[in-house]
N, C-alpha and C positions, 0 to 999 in steps of 0.2 A: 356518541362517545365510543371510542374504540376501547376494547378490552385488551389490555396487554397481558399476554400469557407469559408466565414465568417459565423460562427454559431451565430444565434440570441439568446440572452439570453432567456431561457424559463421562462415564468412568473409562479411563484409559486401560485398554486390555493389552497394550503393547508391553512386552517384557523389557525390563531395564537392560540397557546395553553396557552399563557400568562394569560388570565383571569381565566382559570380553575386552573392553577397552583397557582395563587394568592388566589383563593378561598380555595383551599386545605391548603395552608399555614396559612390562617386566621383561618380556622376551627381548625387546629392543635394547633395554638397559644392560641386560646380561651379554648381549652380542657385542656391545660397544666396549665392554670392559677388556676384552681380549685385544681389541684394536688399540686401545689407549696404552696398553702395556708394552707395545712394540716400540722400538727405538725410532726416534725422529730422524728422518733423512731429508736434509734440505735439497739435495740434488733432485730427488723425486718431485719435490714441491716446485722447484724451478722448472723442471721439465713439464710438469702439468700446466703451470702458468704460461710457459712459452707456447705450448700447444694450443692453449685457449686463446692467447693473443694472435696466434697464426690463423685460427679460424675466424676471429673477429676481423683481422686484416684482409682475409679473402673476401668476406662479405662487404667490407668497406671498399675494396678495390672494384668489385663488381658494381656496387652502388655508384661509385665515382665515375666509372666508365659510362654507366647508363645516364648519369646526369650530363655528362659531356655530349652524349648522343642527343639527348633531349634538347640541350642548348642549341645544337646544330639545326634540329628541326624547328625550333622556335625562331631562329634567325631566318630560316628559309620561309616561314610563314609571315615574316615581317615584324615580329616582336623582338627587335634587336636588343633592347635593354634586358629583358628577361633572359634572352639567349646568352648574352655575355655573362650575366650573373650566374647562370646555370653552368656554363663552361668553367668559369673560375672556381665555383664551389665544388664542382666535380673533380677538377684537377687537385684541389686542396685535399679533398676526401681520399682520393686515390693515392696521393703521394705522402700522406701523413705518416704512415708507418716507416717509410724509408727515410723521411726527414728526421724523425725521432731517433731512429737507429743511427743516423749520421751524427746527431748530437751526442749520443752515447759513445760513439767511436772517437769523436773530437775530444771529449773530456776524459777519455781513457777509462770509462767505467763499464765497458762491454763485457769484461771478464766475469764480473760478479752480478751481472744483471740477468733478468729473465726475458729481456726484450730481444727479439731477433726477427729478421725478415725471412729467414729460411733460405733454402737453396732452390732457385728456380731453374 
């Protein structure tokens, strides 16, 4: 029969991090008070959103072009169905921002929108 030894609980000698966490939270809260007191500027918000969408559009454009190239290589290998789907998907991904911007122009809401395709 095995004798099971009782393991004594190991006392933790690690200092509590609660005071440092509370200090960090207090500093963060005090720093945000001055930021919330400033006036809200919707133009800066629209500019930020527009810049973010421009970055996303650039990644989407590169991804779409790479899908089209992959589709060409797939057709060359003999996988015609996969190649055609990749080319169509890549074209849709690459052209999506321009199509959305065209819809904004058509419906006349480009003046108040944060959507744009930028200057190329």
